[in-house]
N, C-alpha and C positions, 0 to 999 in steps of 0.2 A: 775387683772394685764393682759395687753396685753401679750401674749406670752406663754411660756412653762408652762403647767398645768392649764391653765384656759380655759374653754370653751367659743366658741363665744356667744355673747349674743343669747337667744332663739328668732327665728322669728326676728331677728333684720332686718329691711328693707334693710339695706346696704348689709348685707350677702346674704339676699334672692335674690337681685336685680342681685349681681354678679353671685350668683350660676345659676340663669336662663339665664344670659349673656353667661355664660361658655357652658350651655347645647345648647344653640343656635348655638353658634360658632363652637362647635363639631359637631353638626348635619348637619352642612353645610359642614364640612370637609368629614363626611359620605356620603353625596349627591355626592360630587366630587368623591369619591372612587366608589360609585355605577356607576357613569357615565364612568369612566375609565374602569371598569370592563365590562360593555356593550360593549364598543368599542372593548375591547379584544376579546369578544365573537364573534363580527361581523368581526373581522379579522380571528379568528380561523375558523369560518363558511365559510368564502370566500375562505381560502386556501383548505379546505375540498371539497368545491364544484369545485374548479379547478382541484384537483387531481382526483376526480371521474370522470370530463369531459375527462381528460387525458387519464385514463386507462379504459374508456367505451369499446374501440375496444378490448383490451386485455382481458377484462372480457367475453365479446361476444365469443372471440375465444376459451377461457377456457372452457365457457359452452358447445360449441359444441363439444370440445374434450371430455368433461365429457359425453355428450350425446352419443357420438360414442363409449366410452367404455363401457358404460351400455348396449348398443345394442349389442355388441359383447360379453357380458358376463363378461368383465374385470372391477374388481373392482375400483372405482375412488379413487383419492388420499384421504388418511386420513385426517381428520380435526383435528387439534391439540388441539383446545380450545372448551369450552362449556359455556353457560350462566350459571352464578351463581345461586345457589338456592335461593328462596325467604328468606327474613330476618325472623328469628324466632320471632314468635308473641309475646313472652315475651320481647325479646330484643327491639322489635319495641314499645311496650307499655312503657318500661322505658325511651327509647330515646325521643318519642314524649311527654310523660307526663312532664318529668323534663325539656325538652326544654320550654315548655309551661310555666312551673312553674318559670324557671329563668327568663323569660321575663317579667312575672307578678312581680317577686320580683324586677327587675331592674325598672319597672315603679313605683312601691313603693318608690324605692330609689330617685326617682325624685319629692317627695313631699317636699314643701318648707319648712318644719321644719326640714328636715333631716340635713342641715349643722350645725345648732345651737344646735338641740335637741338631736341628737343620742348619744353623749357621756354621758350626764347627766340622759337622760331618758331611753336609752337602754343598753348601753354597763356597765357602772359602776354599775347599779342595778343588772344586770344579774350576776355579781360576787361579790355582796356585801357580801353574806353568806358563800362564797367559802373560801378554805385555802388561806393564805397570798400569797403564790407563784402563785396561779391562778389569785388573784387580780392583782399582778404585771405584769403578762402577758397581761391581759386585759387592765391594765393602760397604758401599751406600745402603743396599739391601739388607746385608748381613747385619750392620749396625741397627738398622731400623728394627729389624727382628729381634735383636739380642735386647734392645732396649724395651720392646713391647711384645715379648714371646706368646702372651695368651691372646691379646686382640689380633695379632697378626696371624697367628696360627689358626685361630677360629675362623677369621675373615677369609683365609684360603680355601678353608672347607666349602663355606657356603658359595662363594664366587664361583668355584669349579662345578660344584654340584647345581647351582642355579644356571650356568652356562650349559651344562649338558642339558638339563631338563628343558631350556629354552629352545635348542636345537631339535629337541625330539617333539615337542608338542607345538611349536610355532606354525601358524597356518602359511600356506602359500602366500606369496607377495611380499609386501614390505616387512611384515613380521619376521618371516623366515630369513629374508636378506639381512634384517637387523641382528638375528641370532649369529649369522655368520660373522658380521662385522665386529660384534661383541667378541665373539670367540678369537678372531684374529687380533684384536687388540691385546687381550688377556695373554695369548700365546707369545705375541712380541714382548711383553713385559717378562715372562717367564724367560724367554730365549736370552735376554740381555741380562738380568738381574739374577736369575736362578741358575742359567746354564753357560754363562760366560761366552756367549755366542755360539753355543755347542761345542766348544774347545776347537773351533776352526783356526784359531791362532795359536794354539799350543803345539809345541813341538812333536809330540808323541800321538797326534791326533790320528785316528783311524776311523774307517766306516765299521769296521767290526766292534768297535768300542762305543758307537753311538754318534760319532760325528756325522751331520752337523747338528746333532740335538733332536730329541722328539718334539720339542716345542716349534721348530721350525716347520714341521710337516703340519701341526695343527694350525700354524699360521696360513700355510697355503691352501689348507682345506676351508678355513674360515673365509680367506678371500674368495674362493670358487663357491662357495654357498651364497656369498654376497653378491655374487653377479646377478644381473637381471635375467629373466628366463630366455630372452632372445639369445643370449651368449649360448645356450645350450640347444639351439635350433639345429645346428649343422655339426659335424664331427670336427670342425676346425679347431676348437678348443682342446678337445681330446688328444688332438696330434700335436698341438704346441706343448701340452702338458706332458706328454711322453717324450717329445723331443728333448724338453728341458731336464726330464729324469734321466734321459738317455745320456746327455753331457755330463749330469752329476754322476752316474755310474762309471763312465768312463774316466772322469776326474779321479773319483775314488780308487779305481783300479790303478792308475797311474801313481797316486799317493802311496798305495799298499805295496807297490813294486819298487819305489824309491830306495835305494842302497843306504845302508848306514843306520837305519831306525830300529833295527833288531827284530824284524818280522821274517827275515830269511833264515833265522837261526832257532832252533829247538832248545837243547841244552837240558841234559837230564840231571844235573847237578843241583845244588841249591838255588834258591831265587836269585842270589846275587849273580851267578853266571847263567841264568836261564834267558832265554828270548823274551821278547816284550810280550808276545801272545801267550806264551807258558806261563810267564810270572803273573799276568792278569787273571789268567783262568784259574790259577791256583790260589789267587787272593779270593775270588768270587766263591770258590768251593768251601772256604772257611766261613762264610757267612751262615747266621742261624738260618737253617732251613730243613726240610724233610730230608732223611739220610738218603731216599733214593735219588732225589735231585743232585745232591751233592755227590754221590756215586758216579752220575752221568758226567758232571763236569770235571771230576777228577779223572775219570777215564780219558776224556778228551784232552785234559792237560797232560796226563802221560803220554797220549798218542802224538800230541804236537812236540813233546820234548824229544820224541825218538824221530819224527818226521816233519819237523818244522819248516824245511825248505819245500817239501812236496805240499804242505798244506797252505802255504802262503801262495806258491804257484796256481794251485786250483782256485783260490779266491781271487786272485789276480785275473786269471783267465775268464772266469765266470763274470766277474764285474764289467770287464771289458765288453765281453760277448753281449750281456743283458744290455748294456748301454748303445752297443751297435744295433742290436734288435730294435730297441725304442727309436732310436734316431732315424732308422730306415723308413718307418711308416706303413710298411708292407703288413697286413693283417695277419698272415701266417707267422711272420716273425714276431710280430706284436704279440700274439697269442703264445708262442714259445718263450719269448723273454718274461711275460707276466707269469707264466708257470715255474721257469727257472728262478726268477727273482723270488717269487714268493716262497719257494722250497729253500733258497739259500737264506732269506730272512728269518725263516721258521728255525733253521739249524743254528744260526748265529745266535737268535734270541734265546735258544734252550742252552747251548754248549758254551757260548762266551759270554752273553750279557745274563745268563742265568736268571731269566725271566724279568728282570729289572727292578723288581719291587720288593724283593726278599731282603731280610736283614734288619727290618724294624724302621730303616729311614728312606726306604724307597718312596719316591713321589710319583712315580709313573712307571708303566711297562717298558720304558726305554724306547728306542726309535725305530725298532724293526716292524712291529705291528703297524703304527700310523704310516710309515714309509709304504709298506705293502698295500694299505688300503688307498693311498693316493695314487699310485701307479696302476691299481686295479681300476679304480675310477676312471682314468684316463683311458684305459682301454675300453672299458663299457661306454664312454663318451664317443669313441670312434665307431664302434660296431653296433650298438643299440640306439638308433636315432629316435628322438621323441615321438610318439604318435598322439593322435587327435581323437577324442571321442566322437563318434559318428552315430548316426541315425540309419537303421536299415532302409532299404529301398521301399517306397510306398506300395501298399496293395491297390491296384486300381479299382475304383469303384463303378459298377455298370452304369451305363449311361441313363437307365431308367432311374437311377438314384441320384441322379445329379452329376455335374462334372467335378472332377478333382483337380486341386491345385497341385501339379507336379513338383516332387521334392526329389532331387537327384541323389543318388547313392553318394556316400561320403560326404554329405554336407554335415556341418558341425551340429551336434545337438543342441537344440534351443532350449532355454529356460522358459517357463511358462511367463507370459507377459506380466510386467509389473513386478517381477521378483528379481533377485540378485544372488549369486552364489554366497556373496558375503552376508546374506542374512539366513543362510540356512543354518539349522541348529548346530551341526558339526563344526562349522566354521565359528559360530559364537563360543561354542565350548573350548575350542583351541584358543581363540582369542583371550578368554578370560585365564586359561592355563598358562598362556605366554606371559599375561600380566603377573600371574603369581610367580613365573621363573625370574622375571625382572626384578621382583620384590626381593626374592631370595638373593640375586645377585648385588643388589643395593645394600641388604643387610650385611654383607661382606665388605662391599666397596666403601661405605662410610666410615666404619672403625678403621679399616686400613688406610685411608687417606688421612684421617686425624692423627694416627701413629706416625705415618710417614713425614708429617710437617712438625710434629711434637718433638723438641729436642731434649725433653725431660724423660728419662726412663721411667717406667711404671713402678710403683711402690712394690709390686710383687716381686721384683727381681731383687730388692734389698731384703724382703722377707724370706725369700729363698735362701739367701746367702747368710744371713744373721738370725733367721727365726722370726717369727711374728711377734709384735709388741706385747708385753706383759701388762694387761689392763689391771690396775689396782684402784685403790680409793682409801689411802691411808694419809695421816698427817705427815707432812714433809719436815724433816728434821731443820730446826732453826740454826742460822748461821750469823755471823757478824763479823765481816772482813773490810778490806781496803781495795778499792778499784785501782785501775791503772794510772788514775790522776791524783790519787792520795785521798780520795773522798771515802768516807766511811758508808758501807752498804750492808743491809740485813735483809733476810728474808722477809721480815715484817715491813719494810720500807718499800718492798716491792709490790705490796699487797693491791689487788685490783687488777693487776697484769698477769698474763699467763708467762711463767718463768720456764725457759729451755735450759736445763742446768747440764753442764758436762764438765770433765776434768782434763786438763791439758798440760803438757809439759812446754813451757816456753822455748826450750833449746831443742826440742825434738825435731828431727828432718824427716820422719817417716809419716807414722799414723796421724799426729796431732795436726799437721797443716792441713791435711785431707779432710779431716773432721770439721776444722774451722771453716774452710771453704764451703762445705756442705750446709752447716748452719748459716753460712752468710747468703748462700742462694736460697736456702728455705725462707729466709727473712724476705728476700726480693719476691718470691712466689706469693708471700702473704699481701703484698700490696698494701691497701690502706689498713688492714687488720695489724700490720707490724707495728703501728703506732700504740697498741695495747698489748705488745709482746716485748719481754726483755730475753735476749740471748745472754746468758751468763755462763763464764768458764771459771773454775777455780784451778789454781796452781797445783799440779800434782808432781813436784819435784823437790826432795828435801835439801837439795843442795844449792839450786838455782831458783830462788824465789822472790827476789826482790822486784820492785815496781820497774826498775830499769829494763829487766828481761821482758815482763809482760808487755812494756810500751815498745819494745823492739820487735816482738812477735807480731803485734798488731800493725805497726808499720810495714813489716816483711810481707804480711798476708793482706794488706789492703783493708784492715778492719778498723782502722783510726778513723775512717769516714763514716762508719755504720753508726748512727746515733743511739741505738738500743743495744750495742754490744757493750758487754761488762766483763773484764778480766780480773778477777779477784785474787789477792794474795793476803798474806798476815804473818804472824809469828809462826815458828814451826809447830808449837804447841797448839796454836789456833788451827792451823791446817790440818795437824794430825787429828784433832777432835772431828772436823768436818769429814776428813777421809774416813774415819771409823764410822760415823753417823750414817754415810751413805754406801758403806761396804767397798769403798775404793782401796785396792790393793796396788802396792808398788814396790819396786826393787831396783835399786841402783845397779847397773849393768858394770862388769868387771873394768871395762874401759874408762868409766869415770863419769862422763857427763850424762850420756843417754840413760833414761829411766823406762823400765818396763812397768806399764799399768794397765788398769782395766779401761776399756773403751765403752763407756755407758753415757746414755742421755737421759735424763729424767724431764718429764713434763709435768709441771706443778700448776695448777689453776689459781685463779685469782684469791681465794679464800686460803691458800696455803696447804692443799692437800695433793699429793702425788697421784696423778691419775695413769700415766703411762711410763713404762720403763722400756728402754731400746737398747739393744746391742749396736754399739756404733763402730765395731770393728771393720775398717776398710780394706783388710785382707791384703792382696797384691795390688792395691790401687798405683795407677800412674797419672791418673788426672782426677780432679775433684769436680770438674765442670759437668753440669747436666746429670747430676747424679740422682738416681732413683730414690736414695735415701733422704735427699731434701724434699722431695716430693712427699714422701712418707711423713716425714716431721710436720711439713706444712698442713697437709690434710689433717693430722691428728690435732694440730694447734686449733684449726678452724672449727674443728667440734666443740671445743670447750672455751673459745675466746669469748669474752663478755660482748653482748650484743649493745 
């Protein structure tokens, strides 16, 4: 069914082509934004140069006055500002690492399979074993993606690329903290709707498989980057972060050791009798990937099949030991915990998670890399305290040359009077770059927000299912039949109006009710334009074609209240002539009542010429509400409706 609740066909060329076209057009918009920002930078630089030229004489005079004051022993005027201290190394690691990860994730979102495959291959499976309310939340996102595959997929690309650039280029202060906040918000959205809370509520969750999800570590990192600089002034933040990670590792170790979950067994037989880890690793090895990587994963799967109990014991012991080291807070144990944790994460990333992004539908490198970055940053926040830029001790001036104003060693380096670090060229460049990054994020947020609240699926979904409309310009075959009220109606009598013509079986219980509802919804979408449009159906059933059947069909489908709905019938000879003129094929089924017939919609302009021919086959539809076919019909009608 085109529309609500059905994913776009996987790797459908129509969807893929539209996706690539959308990315290309949006990239051109980004280039235009870059040009505008470059022009803005040039204007700012010109203004600064002119101001510097204008104040050169005043600066020279002030310098002379300062020199005279120093010679006479009078202290110079105090400088009210100073250069900021260097960015804490832990914060810099989080900002740069997750900036790169977001860009990489965004590039993965640009894979051709993303528009059609993500709901069925990633979103729905992630929540399959979670509680019903989690599945409902994920289905909200999956449905929105299925209804708007091109706009949602393209939006995800630019949101994540934009966030990554924002983290990398934003200058210190509010800009950089804002980048962290934006990163945290988007990570939360992904964690809830894309990862089903990282699988923490699913019965088969495991640290080795990615629980609690990569996005939760992006969320933590974003919150940390969004903290004010004062939070990084002492090792306290790092200790708290590591203690939290320690509790997490201990909890994951206990979960991994919990009996009855299939991790203590290997199993050398087929997948049905293999342990949980062995089965998962074997599945990962089957994903499309370089043969050398697949061989590593297969080898580990074979090893776990033979030594499943020992493998799980090692993992459990290491997880609890790493957690204990982090909770201890002692630097030697912290260092050992970080090194061991990084090694274990790397091994799991390669041998179990299989790098996380292979197979054509990977959206990120999974949880191990982000997790390792977070606890490494916590360790650096403990052992690498922030430093402040200082000036060297002054060189004493001989008394004969005048007294000096003493400056103690370690005093913060001052900025020349009247200037501010925020007016430095590098700060202005990074500010403009941050503005550009925000623009890229908004380029994705705006269409995604529109798609999320739009209940009507994009027309591209219908075109992917049934093909693009056949645009023609030929005279429509005339007809003269009787409507559901017994009134004679001809194509000529409808001149001046756009006619949306189809063929329905009034006793059909499969396709025809769906097509009728799609036309009813299309009529609603037309709004005021519907007054110049007629929705016309012709009976296509050689056995049941009396007006009583058409009237009953209208009542059943709620079409009797639609003022411009016309359901035509006539004698069998008249109907056969119309069917032949419009190429409508039909066959009575062996059961008797049901009739198999073509599902076609013709759009005829006010002068009686056929302009578009559409395949209206609803396929395996279960609901006609909010169908993308309705939007497609309404959009085509608007292009030819008389003004």
